[in-house]
C-alpha positions in Angstrom: 135.8 -249.4 35.9 138.8 -247.6 34.3 140.1 -244.3 35.4 139.3 -242.9 31.9 135.8 -244.2 32.2 135.3 -242.5 35.7 136.8 -239.2 34.5 134.4 -239.1 31.6 131.4 -239.7 33.7 132.4 -237.2 36.3 133.0 -234.6 33.6 129.5 -235.3 32.0 127.8 -235.0 35.4 129.4 -231.7 36.1 128.4 -230.5 32.5 124.7 -231.7 32.9 124.7 -229.9 36.3 125.8 -226.7 34.7 123.1 -226.9 32.1 120.4 -227.7 34.6 121.2 -224.7 36.8 120.4 -221.1 35.7 123.4 -218.9 35.5 123.4 -215.7 37.5 124.6 -212.9 35.7 124.9 -209.1 36.6 124.0 -206.6 34.0 127.0 -204.3 33.9 125.0 -201.2 32.6 123.1 -201.1 35.7 125.8 -201.2 38.4 123.5 -203.0 40.6 123.7 -206.6 41.9 120.9 -209.1 41.0 119.2 -211.7 43.3 116.2 -211.8 45.5 115.6 -208.8 47.8 114.3 -209.8 51.3 114.1 -206.4 52.8 111.0 -204.4 51.6 111.0 -200.6 51.6 108.5 -198.1 50.7 109.0 -194.2 50.0 106.2 -191.5 49.6 106.3 -187.8 49.3 105.4 -185.2 51.7 104.3 -185.5 55.4 101.2 -187.4 54.4 103.3 -190.1 53.3 103.7 -191.3 56.8 100.0 -192.6 57.0 100.2 -193.8 53.4 103.4 -195.8 54.4 101.6 -197.4 57.2 99.0 -198.9 55.0 101.5 -199.9 52.4 103.7 -201.5 54.9 101.0 -203.9 56.1 101.0 -205.3 52.6 104.8 -205.4 52.3 105.5 -206.9 55.7 103.1 -209.7 55.0 104.9 -210.7 51.8 102.5 -208.8 49.5 103.3 -207.2 46.2 104.7 -203.9 45.7 101.9 -203.1 43.2 99.3 -203.9 45.9 101.3 -201.8 48.5 101.5 -198.7 46.5 97.9 -198.8 45.6 96.7 -199.4 49.1 99.0 -196.6 50.4 97.9 -193.7 48.2 94.3 -194.6 48.7 94.6 -193.6 52.2 95.4 -189.9 51.1 93.0 -190.0 48.3 90.2 -190.7 50.8 91.2 -188.1 53.3 89.3 -184.9 53.0 91.7 -183.0 55.1 94.6 -183.5 52.5 93.6 -180.7 50.1 96.0 -181.6 47.2 94.9 -185.1 46.5 91.5 -186.8 45.7 88.5 -186.2 48.0 88.7 -182.7 49.5 91.2 -181.6 46.9 91.1 -177.9 45.8 89.2 -177.4 42.7 90.3 -175.6 39.4 89.2 -172.0 38.8 85.7 -173.1 37.7 85.1 -174.9 41.0 85.7 -178.4 39.5 87.8 -181.1 41.3 89.7 -182.8 38.5 92.0 -185.8 39.4 95.1 -187.3 37.8 96.9 -190.5 38.7 99.1 -193.3 37.3 100.5 -196.6 38.4 103.2 -198.9 37.1 104.3 -202.4 38.0 107.4 -204.6 37.8 106.7 -205.8 34.1 106.2 -202.4 32.4 102.4 -202.6 32.8 101.0 -199.2 33.2 97.7 -197.5 33.7 96.7 -193.8 33.9 93.7 -191.4 34.1 93.7 -187.7 33.8 91.0 -184.9 34.2 88.8 -187.5 35.9 85.9 -186.2 38.0 83.6 -187.6 40.5 85.6 -190.5 41.6 87.3 -190.7 45.0 90.1 -193.2 44.0 91.6 -192.4 40.8 94.8 -194.6 41.4 92.3 -197.8 41.3 90.9 -196.5 38.1 94.3 -196.3 36.7 95.0 -199.8 37.8 91.8 -201.0 36.1 92.8 -199.2 32.8 96.2 -201.1 33.2 94.5 -204.6 33.8 91.2 -204.4 32.0 91.8 -202.3 28.8 94.2 -202.4 25.9 95.1 -198.7 26.7 97.4 -196.9 29.1 95.5 -193.7 29.6 91.9 -192.6 29.7 90.7 -189.0 30.2 87.8 -186.8 31.1 84.3 -188.3 30.4 85.8 -191.4 28.9 87.7 -192.2 32.2 84.5 -191.5 34.1 82.3 -193.7 31.9 85.0 -196.5 32.2 85.2 -196.1 36.1 81.4 -196.2 36.4 81.3 -199.4 34.3 83.9 -200.9 36.7 81.6 -200.4 39.7 83.3 -197.0 41.0 80.8 -194.8 42.8 80.1 -191.3 41.5 80.5 -188.8 44.2 80.7 -185.0 44.9 84.5 -184.4 45.6 84.3 -180.7 46.5 84.0 -180.5 50.3 82.6 -177.5 52.0 86.0 -176.4 53.0 87.6 -176.4 49.6 84.4 -174.7 48.1 84.8 -171.8 50.8 88.4 -171.3 49.9 87.7 -171.3 46.2 85.1 -168.7 46.6 87.4 -166.6 48.6 90.1 -167.1 45.9 87.7 -165.9 43.3 87.6 -162.4 44.8 91.1 -161.7 43.4 91.7 -164.7 41.3 95.4 -164.3 41.7 97.2 -167.4 40.4 100.7 -167.9 41.9 101.2 -171.3 43.4 103.6 -171.2 46.2 106.5 -173.7 46.7 106.5 -176.3 49.5 103.0 -175.7 50.5 100.8 -179.0 49.9 98.1 -177.2 47.9 99.6 -178.2 44.7 101.5 -181.5 45.2 101.1 -185.1 44.7 101.6 -188.2 46.7 104.0 -190.3 44.8 104.9 -193.6 46.2 107.6 -196.2 45.3 108.1 -199.6 46.8 110.4 -202.7 46.6 108.7 -206.0 48.0 110.2 -209.0 49.6 110.3 -210.7 46.1 112.7 -208.1 45.0 110.1 -206.4 42.5 109.3 -202.7 42.2 106.3 -200.7 41.6 105.0 -197.1 42.0 101.8 -194.9 42.1 101.3 -191.2 41.9 98.0 -189.4 42.4 96.9 -185.7 42.8 94.2 -183.1 42.3 96.6 -181.1 40.8 97.4 -177.2 41.1 94.9 -175.3 42.9 92.8 -173.0 40.9 94.4 -174.3 37.6 92.7 -173.5 34.3 90.0 -176.0 33.6 91.6 -178.9 31.6 95.1 -178.5 32.8 96.9 -181.8 33.4 100.3 -181.9 35.0 103.1 -184.6 35.2 101.1 -186.9 37.8 99.4 -189.1 35.1 102.3 -189.3 32.9 104.5 -192.3 33.0 108.3 -191.1 32.7 107.4 -187.7 34.1 105.9 -188.2 37.5 106.5 -192.0 37.9 108.8 -194.6 36.3 109.8 -198.1 37.1 112.4 -200.4 35.6 112.6 -203.6 37.6 116.1 -204.3 36.5 117.2 -201.0 37.9 115.0 -199.0 40.2 112.1 -196.7 40.5 111.5 -192.9 40.8 108.5 -190.5 41.4 108.3 -186.8 41.4 106.4 -183.9 43.0 106.2 -180.1 42.7 105.5 -178.0 39.6 104.5 -180.7 37.0 105.3 -178.6 33.9 108.9 -178.5 34.8 109.0 -182.4 35.5 107.3 -183.0 32.0 110.0 -180.8 30.3 112.7 -183.2 31.4 110.9 -186.4 31.4 112.2 -186.4 35.2 111.6 -189.8 36.5 112.7 -191.7 33.5 115.9 -189.5 33.7 116.4 -190.6 37.3 116.1 -194.2 36.4 118.5 -194.0 33.5 121.0 -192.3 35.6 120.8 -195.1 38.2 121.1 -197.6 35.2 124.4 -195.8 34.5 125.4 -196.7 38.1 124.5 -193.5 39.9 123.3 -193.9 43.6 119.6 -192.7 44.0 120.4 -189.7 45.6 123.0 -188.6 43.0 120.6 -189.6 40.2 117.9 -187.3 41.7 120.4 -184.6 42.1 121.4 -184.6 38.5 117.9 -184.6 37.3 117.1 -181.5 39.6 120.2 -179.9 38.1 119.0 -180.5 34.6 115.7 -178.6 35.6 117.7 -175.9 37.1 119.8 -175.5 34.0 116.8 -175.4 31.7 114.8 -172.9 33.9 117.8 -170.6 33.7 117.9 -170.9 29.9 114.3 -170.1 29.7 114.7 -167.1 31.9 112.4 -168.2 34.5 112.8 -167.5 38.3 113.9 -170.5 40.1 112.5 -169.1 43.4 108.9 -169.7 41.9 109.7 -173.4 41.2 109.9 -176.5 43.3 110.6 -180.0 42.1 111.6 -183.0 44.2 112.4 -186.6 43.2 112.7 -189.7 45.4 114.1 -193.0 44.1 114.9 -196.5 45.0 117.3 -198.8 43.3 117.1 -202.5 43.0 119.3 -203.1 46.0 116.9 -201.1 48.3 119.1 -198.1 48.5 117.1 -194.8 48.3 117.6 -191.0 48.1 116.1 -187.7 47.2 116.9 -184.3 46.0 115.0 -181.0 45.2 115.5 -177.6 43.8 114.8 -175.7 47.1 114.7 -176.2 50.8 111.4 -177.6 52.1 110.8 -180.9 50.5 110.2 -183.9 53.0 109.5 -187.4 52.2 108.6 -190.6 54.3 110.5 -194.0 54.5 109.4 -197.2 55.9 111.6 -200.0 56.2 112.9 -202.6 58.7 114.0 -199.5 60.9 110.4 -198.1 61.0 108.4 -195.3 59.5 110.0 -191.9 59.5 110.3 -188.5 57.8 113.4 -187.5 56.2 114.3 -184.1 54.6 115.7 -183.8 51.0 118.8 -182.0 50.4 118.5 -179.3 47.9 120.2 -177.1 45.2 119.8 -173.8 47.0 117.9 -172.0 49.7 
């Protein structure tokens, strides 16, 4: 065989191999590396995140999906009557009604949400059913309840004797001034990266204690309390939902990560945006707390909040632990 013939065949084989193998490219706009992630991680808000993380980690450590992990994790808190700001046992509105909000988002922009839902212990699972079994992304009130019952969820009384007693005591003065950093008005938000390199998130709450009947905060709103972009990262929020909605907070955090910011820096810039807007509106920052947690596609994580006191739970190969967020001011 001539040398020209051999060279021709060699070049043809190399060209064929190049076509057969998928190219691996980096999206410059994200500032993140691509490829399979083999080290799962889950983050969740506040001290009750520890028990939620335990349940989520059982899914992640067995090669399960981030979507299943976050649903499993937050359900633990929803089902705990001692946790008074989420699900069963949550403090009611000023009319004595326990109304729940939740949303969930997977790695492929699938989303589901419920708001002003009563009588159902696990709104996060109803939100997932909305995502997977309806053409919609959000159901509210009676419509959400009707749908939940059609899917086999059980109608229950969510107002525990302890929460009812506190509500009746509150009625004596009816003073509405939600304090910061007390888990009577906060969510559990959870975000996770699984061993397949995919992200998902969930957020669920009973909302502000003694809120006006019909009030809905940020927790069921994609882009406010929760946002996931599987090419970039995920973020969730906690605190005063009205302020998170005002800035579409978690979407902002993810977009800042897309620009190359590390998770903590992205959370910080989103908090600083809220601080700036609050000052322009002439409101007292001492009355407001907002905290963000975020994970990027590399499994790096971070958090930031307005004022001291926000804690979050992290579970990765190093174990399950609490961490305290940096903050804008004391």
